[in-house]
VMD Tcl script that builds the backbone (N, CA, C; Angstrom):
set m [mol new atoms 474]
animate dup $m
set s [atomselect $m all]
$s set {name element resname resid chain x y z} {
  {N N MET 1 A 0.829 -1.171 0.000}
  {CA C MET 1 A 0.000 0.000 0.000}
  {C C MET 1 A 0.886 1.251 0.000}
  {N N ILE 2 A 0.465 2.247 -0.760}
  {CA C ILE 2 A 1.221 3.485 -0.883}
  {C C ILE 2 A 0.594 4.554 0.013}
  {N N SER 3 A 1.440 5.237 0.773}
  {CA C SER 3 A 0.985 6.377 1.564}
  {C C SER 3 A 1.787 7.605 1.132}
  {N N ILE 4 A 1.205 8.775 1.343}
  {CA C ILE 4 A 1.857 10.027 0.959}
  {C C ILE 4 A 1.984 10.897 2.192}
  {N N ARG 5 A 3.145 11.520 2.341}
  {CA C ARG 5 A 3.400 12.403 3.469}
  {C C ARG 5 A 4.266 13.571 3.010}
  {N N LYS 6 A 4.329 14.590 3.847}
  {CA C LYS 6 A 5.170 15.756 3.589}
  {C C LYS 6 A 6.635 15.332 3.650}
  {N N ALA 7 A 7.444 15.839 2.725}
  {CA C ALA 7 A 8.873 15.546 2.741}
  {C C ALA 7 A 9.553 16.274 3.896}
  {N N ILE 8 A 10.601 15.655 4.407}
  {CA C ILE 8 A 11.401 16.242 5.478}
  {C C ILE 8 A 12.869 16.262 5.037}
  {N N LYS 9 A 13.693 16.933 5.801}
  {CA C LYS 9 A 15.093 17.128 5.406}
  {C C LYS 9 A 15.827 15.812 5.121}
  {N N SER 10 A 15.558 14.797 5.891}
  {CA C SER 10 A 16.255 13.520 5.677}
  {C C SER 10 A 15.832 12.826 4.379}
  {N N ASP 11 A 14.790 13.321 3.724}
  {CA C ASP 11 A 14.338 12.752 2.451}
  {C C ASP 11 A 15.057 13.353 1.242}
  {N N VAL 12 A 15.763 14.441 1.443}
  {CA C VAL 12 A 16.297 15.223 0.323}
  {C C VAL 12 A 17.153 14.384 -0.626}
  {N N GLN 13 A 18.164 13.713 -0.119}
  {CA C GLN 13 A 19.059 12.943 -1.000}
  {C C GLN 13 A 18.319 11.787 -1.659}
  {N N VAL 14 A 17.417 11.155 -0.934}
  {CA C VAL 14 A 16.630 10.048 -1.501}
  {C C VAL 14 A 15.795 10.550 -2.681}
  {N N ILE 15 A 15.154 11.702 -2.515}
  {CA C ILE 15 A 14.345 12.280 -3.592}
  {C C ILE 15 A 15.228 12.639 -4.777}
  {N N TYR 16 A 16.368 13.236 -4.518}
  {CA C TYR 16 A 17.276 13.639 -5.584}
  {C C TYR 16 A 17.759 12.411 -6.375}
  {N N ASP 17 A 18.136 11.356 -5.684}
  {CA C ASP 17 A 18.613 10.142 -6.351}
  {C C ASP 17 A 17.491 9.460 -7.135}
  {N N LEU 18 A 16.306 9.406 -6.547}
  {CA C LEU 18 A 15.135 8.827 -7.209}
  {C C LEU 18 A 14.853 9.594 -8.512}
  {N N ARG 19 A 14.889 10.918 -8.440}
  {CA C ARG 19 A 14.669 11.779 -9.599}
  {C C ARG 19 A 15.639 11.420 -10.724}
  {N N SER 20 A 16.905 11.279 -10.396}
  {CA C SER 20 A 17.911 10.952 -11.411}
  {C C SER 20 A 17.643 9.603 -12.062}
  {N N ARG 21 A 17.304 8.599 -11.253}
  {CA C ARG 21 A 17.010 7.272 -11.808}
  {C C ARG 21 A 15.802 7.326 -12.734}
  {N N ALA 22 A 14.753 8.031 -12.326}
  {CA C ALA 22 A 13.541 8.133 -13.141}
  {C C ALA 22 A 13.823 8.859 -14.459}
  {N N ILE 23 A 14.608 9.929 -14.409}
  {CA C ILE 23 A 14.946 10.672 -15.625}
  {C C ILE 23 A 15.704 9.779 -16.598}
  {N N ILE 24 A 16.733 9.111 -16.118}
  {CA C ILE 24 A 17.541 8.247 -16.986}
  {C C ILE 24 A 16.687 7.136 -17.593}
  {N N GLU 25 A 15.847 6.522 -16.787}
  {CA C GLU 25 A 15.035 5.390 -17.239}
  {C C GLU 25 A 13.940 5.790 -18.224}
  {N N LYS 26 A 13.233 6.874 -17.943}
  {CA C LYS 26 A 12.046 7.222 -18.736}
  {C C LYS 26 A 12.276 8.263 -19.819}
  {N N CYS 27 A 13.306 9.060 -19.719}
  {CA C CYS 27 A 13.474 10.176 -20.659}
  {C C CYS 27 A 14.521 9.939 -21.733}
  {N N SER 28 A 15.247 8.833 -21.655}
  {CA C SER 28 A 16.367 8.620 -22.574}
  {C C SER 28 A 15.945 8.500 -24.035}
  {N N ALA 29 A 14.726 8.105 -24.317}
  {CA C ALA 29 A 14.261 7.997 -25.705}
  {C C ALA 29 A 13.793 9.348 -26.258}
  {N N TYR 30 A 13.716 10.367 -25.406}
  {CA C TYR 30 A 13.154 11.659 -25.797}
  {C C TYR 30 A 14.154 12.814 -25.755}
  {N N TYR 31 A 15.245 12.624 -25.019}
  {CA C TYR 31 A 16.228 13.680 -24.853}
  {C C TYR 31 A 17.622 13.106 -25.098}
  {N N SER 32 A 18.547 13.970 -25.485}
  {CA C SER 32 A 19.905 13.522 -25.819}
  {C C SER 32 A 20.678 13.100 -24.575}
  {N N LYS 33 A 21.749 12.353 -24.791}
  {CA C LYS 33 A 22.613 11.940 -23.678}
  {C C LYS 33 A 23.200 13.159 -22.976}
  {N N GLU 34 A 23.515 14.192 -23.760}
  {CA C GLU 34 A 24.059 15.418 -23.182}
  {C C GLU 34 A 23.023 16.098 -22.279}
  {N N GLN 35 A 21.779 16.163 -22.754}
  {CA C GLN 35 A 20.726 16.767 -21.936}
  {C C GLN 35 A 20.518 15.964 -20.655}
  {N N LEU 36 A 20.477 14.641 -20.782}
  {CA C LEU 36 A 20.284 13.798 -19.599}
  {C C LEU 36 A 21.424 13.974 -18.604}
  {N N ALA 37 A 22.649 14.073 -19.112}
  {CA C ALA 37 A 23.803 14.251 -18.230}
  {C C ALA 37 A 23.712 15.579 -17.484}
  {N N LEU 38 A 23.401 16.653 -18.190}
  {CA C LEU 38 A 23.263 17.958 -17.541}
  {C C LEU 38 A 22.124 17.957 -16.534}
  {N N TRP 39 A 21.046 17.293 -16.884}
  {CA C TRP 39 A 19.838 17.256 -16.064}
  {C C TRP 39 A 20.064 16.524 -14.748}
  {N N THR 40 A 20.930 15.516 -14.775}
  {CA C THR 40 A 21.107 14.664 -13.598}
  {C C THR 40 A 22.447 14.855 -12.891}
  {N N GLN 41 A 23.309 15.710 -13.409}
  {CA C GLN 41 A 24.627 15.887 -12.775}
  {C C GLN 41 A 24.553 16.818 -11.573}
  {N N GLY 42 A 25.629 16.821 -10.839}
  {CA C GLY 42 A 25.728 17.747 -9.713}
  {C C GLY 42 A 25.136 17.178 -8.449}
  {N N GLY 43 A 25.090 18.028 -7.465}
  {CA C GLY 43 A 24.580 17.609 -6.171}
  {C C GLY 43 A 23.371 18.409 -5.763}
  {N N VAL 44 A 23.027 18.273 -4.515}
  {CA C VAL 44 A 21.855 18.933 -3.956}
  {C C VAL 44 A 22.265 20.314 -3.442}
  {N N SER 45 A 21.636 21.341 -3.959}
  {CA C SER 45 A 21.929 22.708 -3.521}
  {C C SER 45 A 21.121 23.054 -2.272}
  {N N ASP 46 A 21.548 24.088 -1.589}
  {CA C ASP 46 A 20.808 24.571 -0.422}
  {C C ASP 46 A 19.397 25.027 -0.812}
  {N N VAL 47 A 19.282 25.607 -2.002}
  {CA C VAL 47 A 17.975 26.059 -2.493}
  {C C VAL 47 A 17.047 24.857 -2.672}
  {N N LEU 48 A 17.576 23.774 -3.235}
  {CA C LEU 48 A 16.759 22.565 -3.427}
  {C C LEU 48 A 16.359 21.965 -2.077}
  {N N VAL 49 A 17.271 21.929 -1.140}
  {CA C VAL 49 A 16.952 21.402 0.195}
  {C C VAL 49 A 15.761 22.168 0.770}
  {N N GLN 50 A 15.825 23.487 0.719}
  {CA C GLN 50 A 14.736 24.306 1.259}
  {C C GLN 50 A 13.437 24.079 0.500}
  {N N ASP 51 A 13.521 23.977 -0.832}
  {CA C ASP 51 A 12.341 23.745 -1.662}
  {C C ASP 51 A 11.682 22.413 -1.303}
  {N N ILE 52 A 12.488 21.380 -1.145}
  {CA C ILE 52 A 11.947 20.063 -0.797}
  {C C ILE 52 A 11.252 20.109 0.561}
  {N N ILE 53 A 11.893 20.724 1.542}
  {CA C ILE 53 A 11.307 20.807 2.880}
  {C C ILE 53 A 9.984 21.578 2.861}
  {N N GLU 54 A 9.921 22.621 2.057}
  {CA C GLU 54 A 8.741 23.484 2.048}
  {C C GLU 54 A 7.602 22.987 1.162}
  {N N THR 55 A 7.907 22.335 0.034}
  {CA C THR 55 A 6.849 22.098 -0.954}
  {C C THR 55 A 6.710 20.668 -1.469}
  {N N PHE 56 A 7.571 19.760 -1.093}
  {CA C PHE 56 A 7.524 18.406 -1.646}
  {C C PHE 56 A 6.749 17.437 -0.750}
  {N N TYR 57 A 6.239 16.407 -1.406}
  {CA C TYR 57 A 5.597 15.275 -0.741}
  {C C TYR 57 A 6.255 14.015 -1.271}
  {N N VAL 58 A 6.217 12.957 -0.489}
  {CA C VAL 58 A 6.784 11.683 -0.914}
  {C C VAL 58 A 5.750 10.574 -0.806}
  {N N SER 59 A 5.870 9.623 -1.720}
  {CA C SER 59 A 5.078 8.388 -1.681}
  {C C SER 59 A 5.954 7.328 -1.041}
  {N N GLU 60 A 5.361 6.556 -0.156}
  {CA C GLU 60 A 6.105 5.491 0.511}
  {C C GLU 60 A 5.328 4.188 0.441}
  {N N THR 61 A 6.067 3.112 0.406}
  {CA C THR 61 A 5.490 1.797 0.595}
  {C C THR 61 A 6.488 0.983 1.413}
  {N N ASP 62 A 6.002 0.316 2.424}
  {CA C ASP 62 A 6.853 -0.465 3.330}
  {C C ASP 62 A 8.030 0.353 3.855}
  {N N GLY 63 A 7.793 1.634 4.160}
  {CA C GLY 63 A 8.826 2.493 4.716}
  {C C GLY 63 A 9.855 2.999 3.720}
  {N N ARG 64 A 9.655 2.699 2.438}
  {CA C ARG 64 A 10.602 3.107 1.394}
  {C C ARG 64 A 9.973 4.197 0.525}
  {N N ILE 65 A 10.723 5.266 0.291}
  {CA C ILE 65 A 10.252 6.325 -0.598}
  {C C ILE 65 A 10.327 5.818 -2.033}
  {N N ILE 66 A 9.180 5.868 -2.728}
  {CA C ILE 66 A 9.130 5.392 -4.121}
  {C C ILE 66 A 8.714 6.486 -5.096}
  {N N GLY 67 A 8.392 7.673 -4.578}
  {CA C GLY 67 A 7.979 8.742 -5.475}
  {C C GLY 67 A 7.990 10.087 -4.791}
  {N N SER 68 A 7.892 11.116 -5.626}
  {CA C SER 68 A 7.841 12.475 -5.098}
  {C C SER 68 A 6.888 13.319 -5.937}
  {N N GLY 69 A 6.491 14.434 -5.369}
  {CA C GLY 69 A 5.646 15.387 -6.071}
  {C C GLY 69 A 5.671 16.712 -5.346}
  {N N LYS 70 A 5.396 17.763 -6.101}
  {CA C LYS 70 A 5.475 19.110 -5.552}
  {C C LYS 70 A 4.322 19.945 -6.099}
  {N N LEU 71 A 3.754 20.782 -5.246}
  {CA C LEU 71 A 2.748 21.748 -5.672}
  {C C LEU 71 A 3.061 23.094 -5.051}
  {N N ASN 72 A 3.122 24.114 -5.895}
  {CA C ASN 72 A 3.218 25.479 -5.407}
  {C C ASN 72 A 1.784 25.917 -5.157}
  {N N THR 73 A 1.397 26.040 -3.902}
  {CA C THR 73 A 0.002 26.320 -3.561}
  {C C THR 73 A -0.399 27.767 -3.834}
  {N N GLU 74 A 0.540 28.602 -4.208}
  {CA C GLU 74 A 0.212 29.975 -4.590}
  {C C GLU 74 A -0.052 30.095 -6.086}
  {N N THR 75 A 0.725 29.368 -6.898}
  {CA C THR 75 A 0.614 29.495 -8.359}
  {C C THR 75 A -0.133 28.338 -9.016}
  {N N GLY 76 A -0.265 27.218 -8.314}
  {CA C GLY 76 A -0.880 26.032 -8.902}
  {C C GLY 76 A 0.061 25.243 -9.792}
  {N N MET 77 A 1.351 25.516 -9.708}
  {CA C MET 77 A 2.335 24.821 -10.539}
  {C C MET 77 A 2.701 23.479 -9.902}
  {N N VAL 78 A 2.543 22.419 -10.685}
  {CA C VAL 78 A 2.877 21.056 -10.271}
  {C C VAL 78 A 4.268 20.742 -10.804}
  {N N ASP 79 A 5.078 20.055 -10.023}
  {CA C ASP 79 A 6.442 19.758 -10.443}
  {C C ASP 79 A 6.936 18.510 -9.724}
  {N N ALA 80 A 8.024 17.987 -10.228}
  {CA C ALA 80 A 8.802 16.942 -9.558}
  {C C ALA 80 A 8.030 15.661 -9.259}
  {N N ILE 81 A 7.127 15.287 -10.164}
  {CA C ILE 81 A 6.475 13.990 -9.988}
  {C C ILE 81 A 7.394 12.947 -10.614}
  {N N PHE 82 A 8.052 12.229 -9.738}
  {CA C PHE 82 A 8.979 11.174 -10.151}
  {C C PHE 82 A 8.648 9.911 -9.371}
  {N N VAL 83 A 8.850 8.764 -10.021}
  {CA C VAL 83 A 8.584 7.471 -9.403}
  {C C VAL 83 A 9.781 6.563 -9.663}
  {N N GLU 84 A 10.125 5.769 -8.666}
  {CA C GLU 84 A 11.186 4.777 -8.859}
  {C C GLU 84 A 10.848 3.913 -10.069}
  {N N PRO 85 A 11.838 3.648 -10.929}
  {CA C PRO 85 A 11.564 2.879 -12.153}
  {C C PRO 85 A 10.823 1.563 -11.934}
  {N N GLU 86 A 11.112 0.860 -10.865}
  {CA C GLU 86 A 10.433 -0.425 -10.653}
  {C C GLU 86 A 8.954 -0.262 -10.300}
  {N N TYR 87 A 8.528 0.972 -10.011}
  {CA C TYR 87 A 7.122 1.237 -9.704}
  {C C TYR 87 A 6.379 1.919 -10.849}
  {N N PHE 88 A 7.042 2.085 -11.997}
  {CA C PHE 88 A 6.363 2.652 -13.163}
  {C C PHE 88 A 5.165 1.785 -13.512}
  {N N GLY 89 A 4.048 2.422 -13.802}
  {CA C GLY 89 A 2.860 1.693 -14.232}
  {C C GLY 89 A 2.062 1.039 -13.118}
  {N N ARG 90 A 2.394 1.304 -11.877}
  {CA C ARG 90 A 1.694 0.686 -10.745}
  {C C ARG 90 A 0.746 1.637 -10.017}
  {N N GLY 91 A 0.561 2.838 -10.560}
  {CA C GLY 91 A -0.379 3.773 -9.970}
  {C C GLY 91 A 0.208 4.766 -8.986}
  {N N ALA 92 A 1.512 4.698 -8.734}
  {CA C ALA 92 A 2.116 5.604 -7.748}
  {C C ALA 92 A 2.045 7.058 -8.207}
  {N N ALA 93 A 2.325 7.311 -9.471}
  {CA C ALA 93 A 2.268 8.691 -9.978}
  {C C ALA 93 A 0.825 9.206 -9.995}
  {N N LYS 94 A -0.119 8.352 -10.376}
  {CA C LYS 94 A -1.533 8.770 -10.373}
  {C C LYS 94 A -2.001 9.092 -8.961}
  {N N GLN 95 A -1.568 8.297 -7.999}
  {CA C GLN 95 A -1.950 8.554 -6.612}
  {C C GLN 95 A -1.355 9.873 -6.136}
  {N N MET 96 A -0.094 10.155 -6.488}
  {CA C MET 96 A 0.521 11.426 -6.102}
  {C C MET 96 A -0.208 12.588 -6.765}
  {N N LEU 97 A -0.543 12.445 -8.031}
  {CA C LEU 97 A -1.237 13.524 -8.738}
  {C C LEU 97 A -2.621 13.772 -8.137}
  {N N ALA 98 A -3.335 12.712 -7.776}
  {CA C ALA 98 A -4.643 12.867 -7.128}
  {C C ALA 98 A -4.491 13.585 -5.788}
  {N N PHE 99 A -3.447 13.248 -5.048}
  {CA C PHE 99 A -3.161 13.913 -3.777}
  {C C PHE 99 A -2.903 15.401 -4.005}
  {N N ILE 100 A -2.111 15.721 -5.016}
  {CA C ILE 100 A -1.786 17.112 -5.330}
  {C C ILE 100 A -3.041 17.874 -5.748}
  {N N GLU 101 A -3.923 17.226 -6.506}
  {CA C GLU 101 A -5.183 17.879 -6.893}
  {C C GLU 101 A -6.020 18.208 -5.661}
  {N N LYS 102 A -6.131 17.274 -4.727}
  {CA C LYS 102 A -6.880 17.534 -3.485}
  {C C LYS 102 A -6.238 18.661 -2.695}
  {N N LEU 103 A -4.921 18.674 -2.652}
  {CA C LEU 103 A -4.198 19.736 -1.957}
  {C C LEU 103 A -4.472 21.089 -2.624}
  {N N GLY 104 A -4.478 21.104 -3.944}
  {CA C GLY 104 A -4.786 22.332 -4.669}
  {C C GLY 104 A -6.176 22.841 -4.358}
  {N N LYS 105 A -7.149 21.945 -4.343}
  {CA C LYS 105 A -8.528 22.331 -4.014}
  {C C LYS 105 A -8.609 22.866 -2.588}
  {N N LYS 106 A -7.913 22.203 -1.674}
  {CA C LYS 106 A -7.896 22.627 -0.269}
  {C C LYS 106 A -7.353 24.051 -0.135}
  {N N HIS 107 A -6.423 24.423 -1.020}
  {CA C HIS 107 A -5.830 25.759 -0.992}
  {C C HIS 107 A -6.569 26.740 -1.898}
  {N N GLY 108 A -7.748 26.345 -2.387}
  {CA C GLY 108 A -8.575 27.253 -3.175}
  {C C GLY 108 A -8.137 27.466 -4.605}
  {N N LEU 109 A -7.286 26.586 -5.118}
  {CA C LEU 109 A -6.844 26.719 -6.504}
  {C C LEU 109 A -7.939 26.242 -7.452}
  {N N SER 110 A -8.092 26.921 -8.565}
  {CA C SER 110 A -9.067 26.496 -9.571}
  {C C SER 110 A -8.391 25.865 -10.778}
  {N N LEU 111 A -7.047 25.977 -10.859}
  {CA C LEU 111 A -6.315 25.483 -12.017}
  {C C LEU 111 A -4.944 24.986 -11.582}
  {N N LEU 112 A -4.570 23.818 -12.097}
  {CA C LEU 112 A -3.212 23.311 -11.915}
  {C C LEU 112 A -2.489 23.439 -13.246}
  {N N ARG 113 A -1.215 23.783 -13.182}
  {CA C ARG 113 A -0.389 23.897 -14.381}
  {C C ARG 113 A 0.883 23.085 -14.182}
  {N N LEU 114 A 1.467 22.647 -15.299}
  {CA C LEU 114 A 2.741 21.951 -15.253}
  {C C LEU 114 A 3.410 22.045 -16.605}
  {N N GLU 115 A 4.700 21.736 -16.623}
  {CA C GLU 115 A 5.457 21.646 -17.856}
  {C C GLU 115 A 5.899 20.193 -17.965}
  {N N SER 116 A 5.220 19.444 -18.815}
  {CA C SER 116 A 5.459 18.014 -18.935}
  {C C SER 116 A 6.663 17.711 -19.812}
  {N N THR 117 A 7.439 16.723 -19.395}
  {CA C THR 117 A 8.437 16.192 -20.306}
  {C C THR 117 A 7.684 15.517 -21.452}
  {N N LEU 118 A 8.371 15.317 -22.570}
  {CA C LEU 118 A 7.720 14.731 -23.747}
  {C C LEU 118 A 7.189 13.329 -23.446}
  {N N ASN 119 A 7.928 12.561 -22.675}
  {CA C ASN 119 A 7.514 11.195 -22.364}
  {C C ASN 119 A 6.320 11.132 -21.411}
  {N N ALA 120 A 6.147 12.148 -20.562}
  {CA C ALA 120 A 5.088 12.111 -19.552}
  {C C ALA 120 A 3.767 12.717 -20.021}
  {N N ALA 121 A 3.750 13.410 -21.152}
  {CA C ALA 121 A 2.523 14.075 -21.609}
  {C C ALA 121 A 1.337 13.116 -21.734}
  {N N PRO 122 A 1.494 11.918 -22.309}
  {CA C PRO 122 A 0.342 11.002 -22.366}
  {C C PRO 122 A -0.206 10.646 -20.978}
  {N N PHE 123 A 0.680 10.488 -20.010}
  {CA C PHE 123 A 0.239 10.214 -18.635}
  {C C PHE 123 A -0.617 11.356 -18.113}
  {N N TYR 124 A -0.129 12.584 -18.244}
  {CA C TYR 124 A -0.880 13.730 -17.740}
  {C C TYR 124 A -2.210 13.891 -18.471}
  {N N ARG 125 A -2.227 13.638 -19.775}
  {CA C ARG 125 A -3.496 13.699 -20.512}
  {C C ARG 125 A -4.479 12.669 -19.966}
  {N N SER 126 A -3.981 11.486 -19.637}
  {CA C SER 126 A -4.864 10.443 -19.097}
  {C C SER 126 A -5.433 10.830 -17.738}
  {N N CYS 127 A -4.800 11.810 -17.089}
  {CA C CYS 127 A -5.257 12.302 -15.785}
  {C C CYS 127 A -6.051 13.599 -15.915}
  {N N GLY 128 A -6.407 13.981 -17.139}
  {CA C GLY 128 A -7.263 15.144 -17.346}
  {C C GLY 128 A -6.572 16.450 -17.666}
  {N N PHE 129 A -5.261 16.445 -17.798}
  {CA C PHE 129 A -4.551 17.669 -18.180}
  {C C PHE 129 A -4.660 17.852 -19.688}
  {N N ILE 130 A -4.700 19.112 -20.116}
  {CA C ILE 130 A -4.755 19.393 -21.543}
  {C C ILE 130 A -3.575 20.272 -21.932}
  {N N GLY 131 A -3.142 20.099 -23.186}
  {CA C GLY 131 A -2.034 20.876 -23.732}
  {C C GLY 131 A -1.295 20.061 -24.759}
  {N N ASP 132 A -0.977 20.691 -25.881}
  {CA C ASP 132 A -0.271 20.011 -26.968}
  {C C ASP 132 A 0.905 20.816 -27.503}
  {N N LYS 133 A 0.949 22.086 -27.189}
  {CA C LYS 133 A 1.936 22.988 -27.773}
  {C C LYS 133 A 3.326 22.715 -27.204}
  {N N LEU 134 A 4.292 22.612 -28.085}
  {CA C LEU 134 A 5.676 22.389 -27.675}
  {C C LEU 134 A 6.288 23.711 -27.210}
  {N N SER 135 A 7.023 23.647 -26.121}
  {CA C SER 135 A 7.670 24.814 -25.553}
  {C C SER 135 A 9.071 24.408 -25.107}
  {N N THR 136 A 9.802 25.342 -24.545}
  {CA C THR 136 A 11.135 25.043 -24.020}
  {C C THR 136 A 11.171 25.369 -22.540}
  {N N TYR 137 A 11.594 24.395 -21.759}
  {CA C TYR 137 A 11.781 24.582 -20.326}
  {C C TYR 137 A 13.244 24.936 -20.102}
  {N N ASN 138 A 13.485 26.004 -19.391}
  {CA C ASN 138 A 14.843 26.420 -19.044}
  {C C ASN 138 A 15.037 26.176 -17.558}
  {N N SER 139 A 15.828 25.165 -17.232}
  {CA C SER 139 A 15.994 24.786 -15.830}
  {C C SER 139 A 16.964 25.723 -15.114}
  {N N PRO 140 A 16.870 25.744 -13.787}
  {CA C PRO 140 A 17.815 26.550 -13.005}
  {C C PRO 140 A 19.266 26.104 -13.217}
  {N N ARG 141 A 19.470 24.878 -13.673}
  {CA C ARG 141 A 20.818 24.366 -13.909}
  {C C ARG 141 A 21.360 24.764 -15.285}
  {N N GLY 142 A 20.528 25.463 -16.061}
  {CA C GLY 142 A 20.983 25.940 -17.360}
  {C C GLY 142 A 20.693 25.019 -18.533}
  {N N ILE 143 A 19.933 23.978 -18.328}
  {CA C ILE 143 A 19.587 23.060 -19.403}
  {C C ILE 143 A 18.265 23.487 -20.040}
  {N N CYS 144 A 18.178 23.344 -21.344}
  {CA C CYS 144 A 16.948 23.638 -22.084}
  {C C CYS 144 A 16.356 22.323 -22.567}
  {N N LEU 145 A 15.086 22.092 -22.255}
  {CA C LEU 145 A 14.415 20.852 -22.638}
  {C C LEU 145 A 13.094 21.167 -23.321}
  {N N ASP 146 A 12.788 20.426 -24.390}
  {CA C ASP 146 A 11.455 20.529 -24.971}
  {C C ASP 146 A 10.461 20.022 -23.945}
  {N N CYS 147 A 9.342 20.712 -23.838}
  {CA C CYS 147 A 8.302 20.310 -22.902}
  {C C CYS 147 A 6.945 20.696 -23.466}
  {N N ILE 148 A 5.912 20.279 -22.777}
  {CA C ILE 148 A 4.547 20.604 -23.177}
  {C C ILE 148 A 3.842 21.235 -21.976}
  {N N PRO 149 A 3.579 22.555 -22.043}
  {CA C PRO 149 A 2.809 23.178 -20.963}
  {C C PRO 149 A 1.394 22.597 -20.954}
  {N N MET 150 A 0.924 22.245 -19.783}
  {CA C MET 150 A -0.390 21.625 -19.645}
  {C C MET 150 A -1.107 22.231 -18.446}
  {N N GLU 151 A -2.431 22.081 -18.443}
  {CA C GLU 151 A -3.215 22.566 -17.318}
  {C C GLU 151 A -4.444 21.690 -17.115}
  {N N LYS 152 A -4.968 21.801 -15.910}
  {CA C LYS 152 A -6.181 21.064 -15.556}
  {C C LYS 152 A -7.028 21.925 -14.634}
  {N N SER 153 A -8.269 22.079 -14.991}
  {CA C SER 153 A -9.198 22.828 -14.155}
  {C C SER 153 A -9.596 21.969 -12.965}
  {N N LEU 154 A -9.651 22.582 -11.806}
  {CA C LEU 154 A -10.113 21.899 -10.598}
  {C C LEU 154 A -11.564 22.243 -10.289}
  {N N VAL 155 A -12.184 23.009 -11.171}
  {CA C VAL 155 A -13.568 23.448 -10.993}
  {C C VAL 155 A -14.472 22.506 -11.774}
  {N N LYS 156 A -15.440 21.947 -11.088}
  {CA C LYS 156 A -16.433 21.068 -11.741}
  {C C LYS 156 A -17.560 21.928 -12.290}
  {N N TYR 157 A -17.913 21.682 -13.528}
  {CA C TYR 157 A -19.024 22.416 -14.140}
  {C C TYR 157 A -20.274 21.557 -14.090}
  {N N ALA 158 A -21.394 22.194 -13.786}
  {CA C ALA 158 A -22.675 21.472 -13.683}
  {C C ALA 158 A -23.233 21.182 -15.055}
}
mol reanalyze $m
mol bondsrecalc $m
mol representation Tube
mol addrep $m
């Protein structure tokens, strides 16, 4: 069974390592080796540590962190949904996204936004996000990646 909780400082390196494994495993068919290397190189910055403590959540099963997710409750921006490769396709990402949607509603958000990697866009569409236009994501690390801006309304229409 998967449970979700707020990330804490001791989760930082685990989340960072999980992120790197997920990127290498799932994005290699969509991005160059150079992009993947830039995306996953380096260590954990103080800014990232603070960001994780303040805005990240983790998925756990049997006491092991298997996924992460982040929501900026002021802007509605979703980020950092990563799952351990061995848990791909088992519902962990969908459960995290559902949790983030509930969190967004709790904070009065009417819209969630994200910048999907090319490989993840079908997943987000299956969860109700819309968007097809190709854009460029410029990461804080200086890497440029093709992405698809997407959004999902949290408002139910009668």
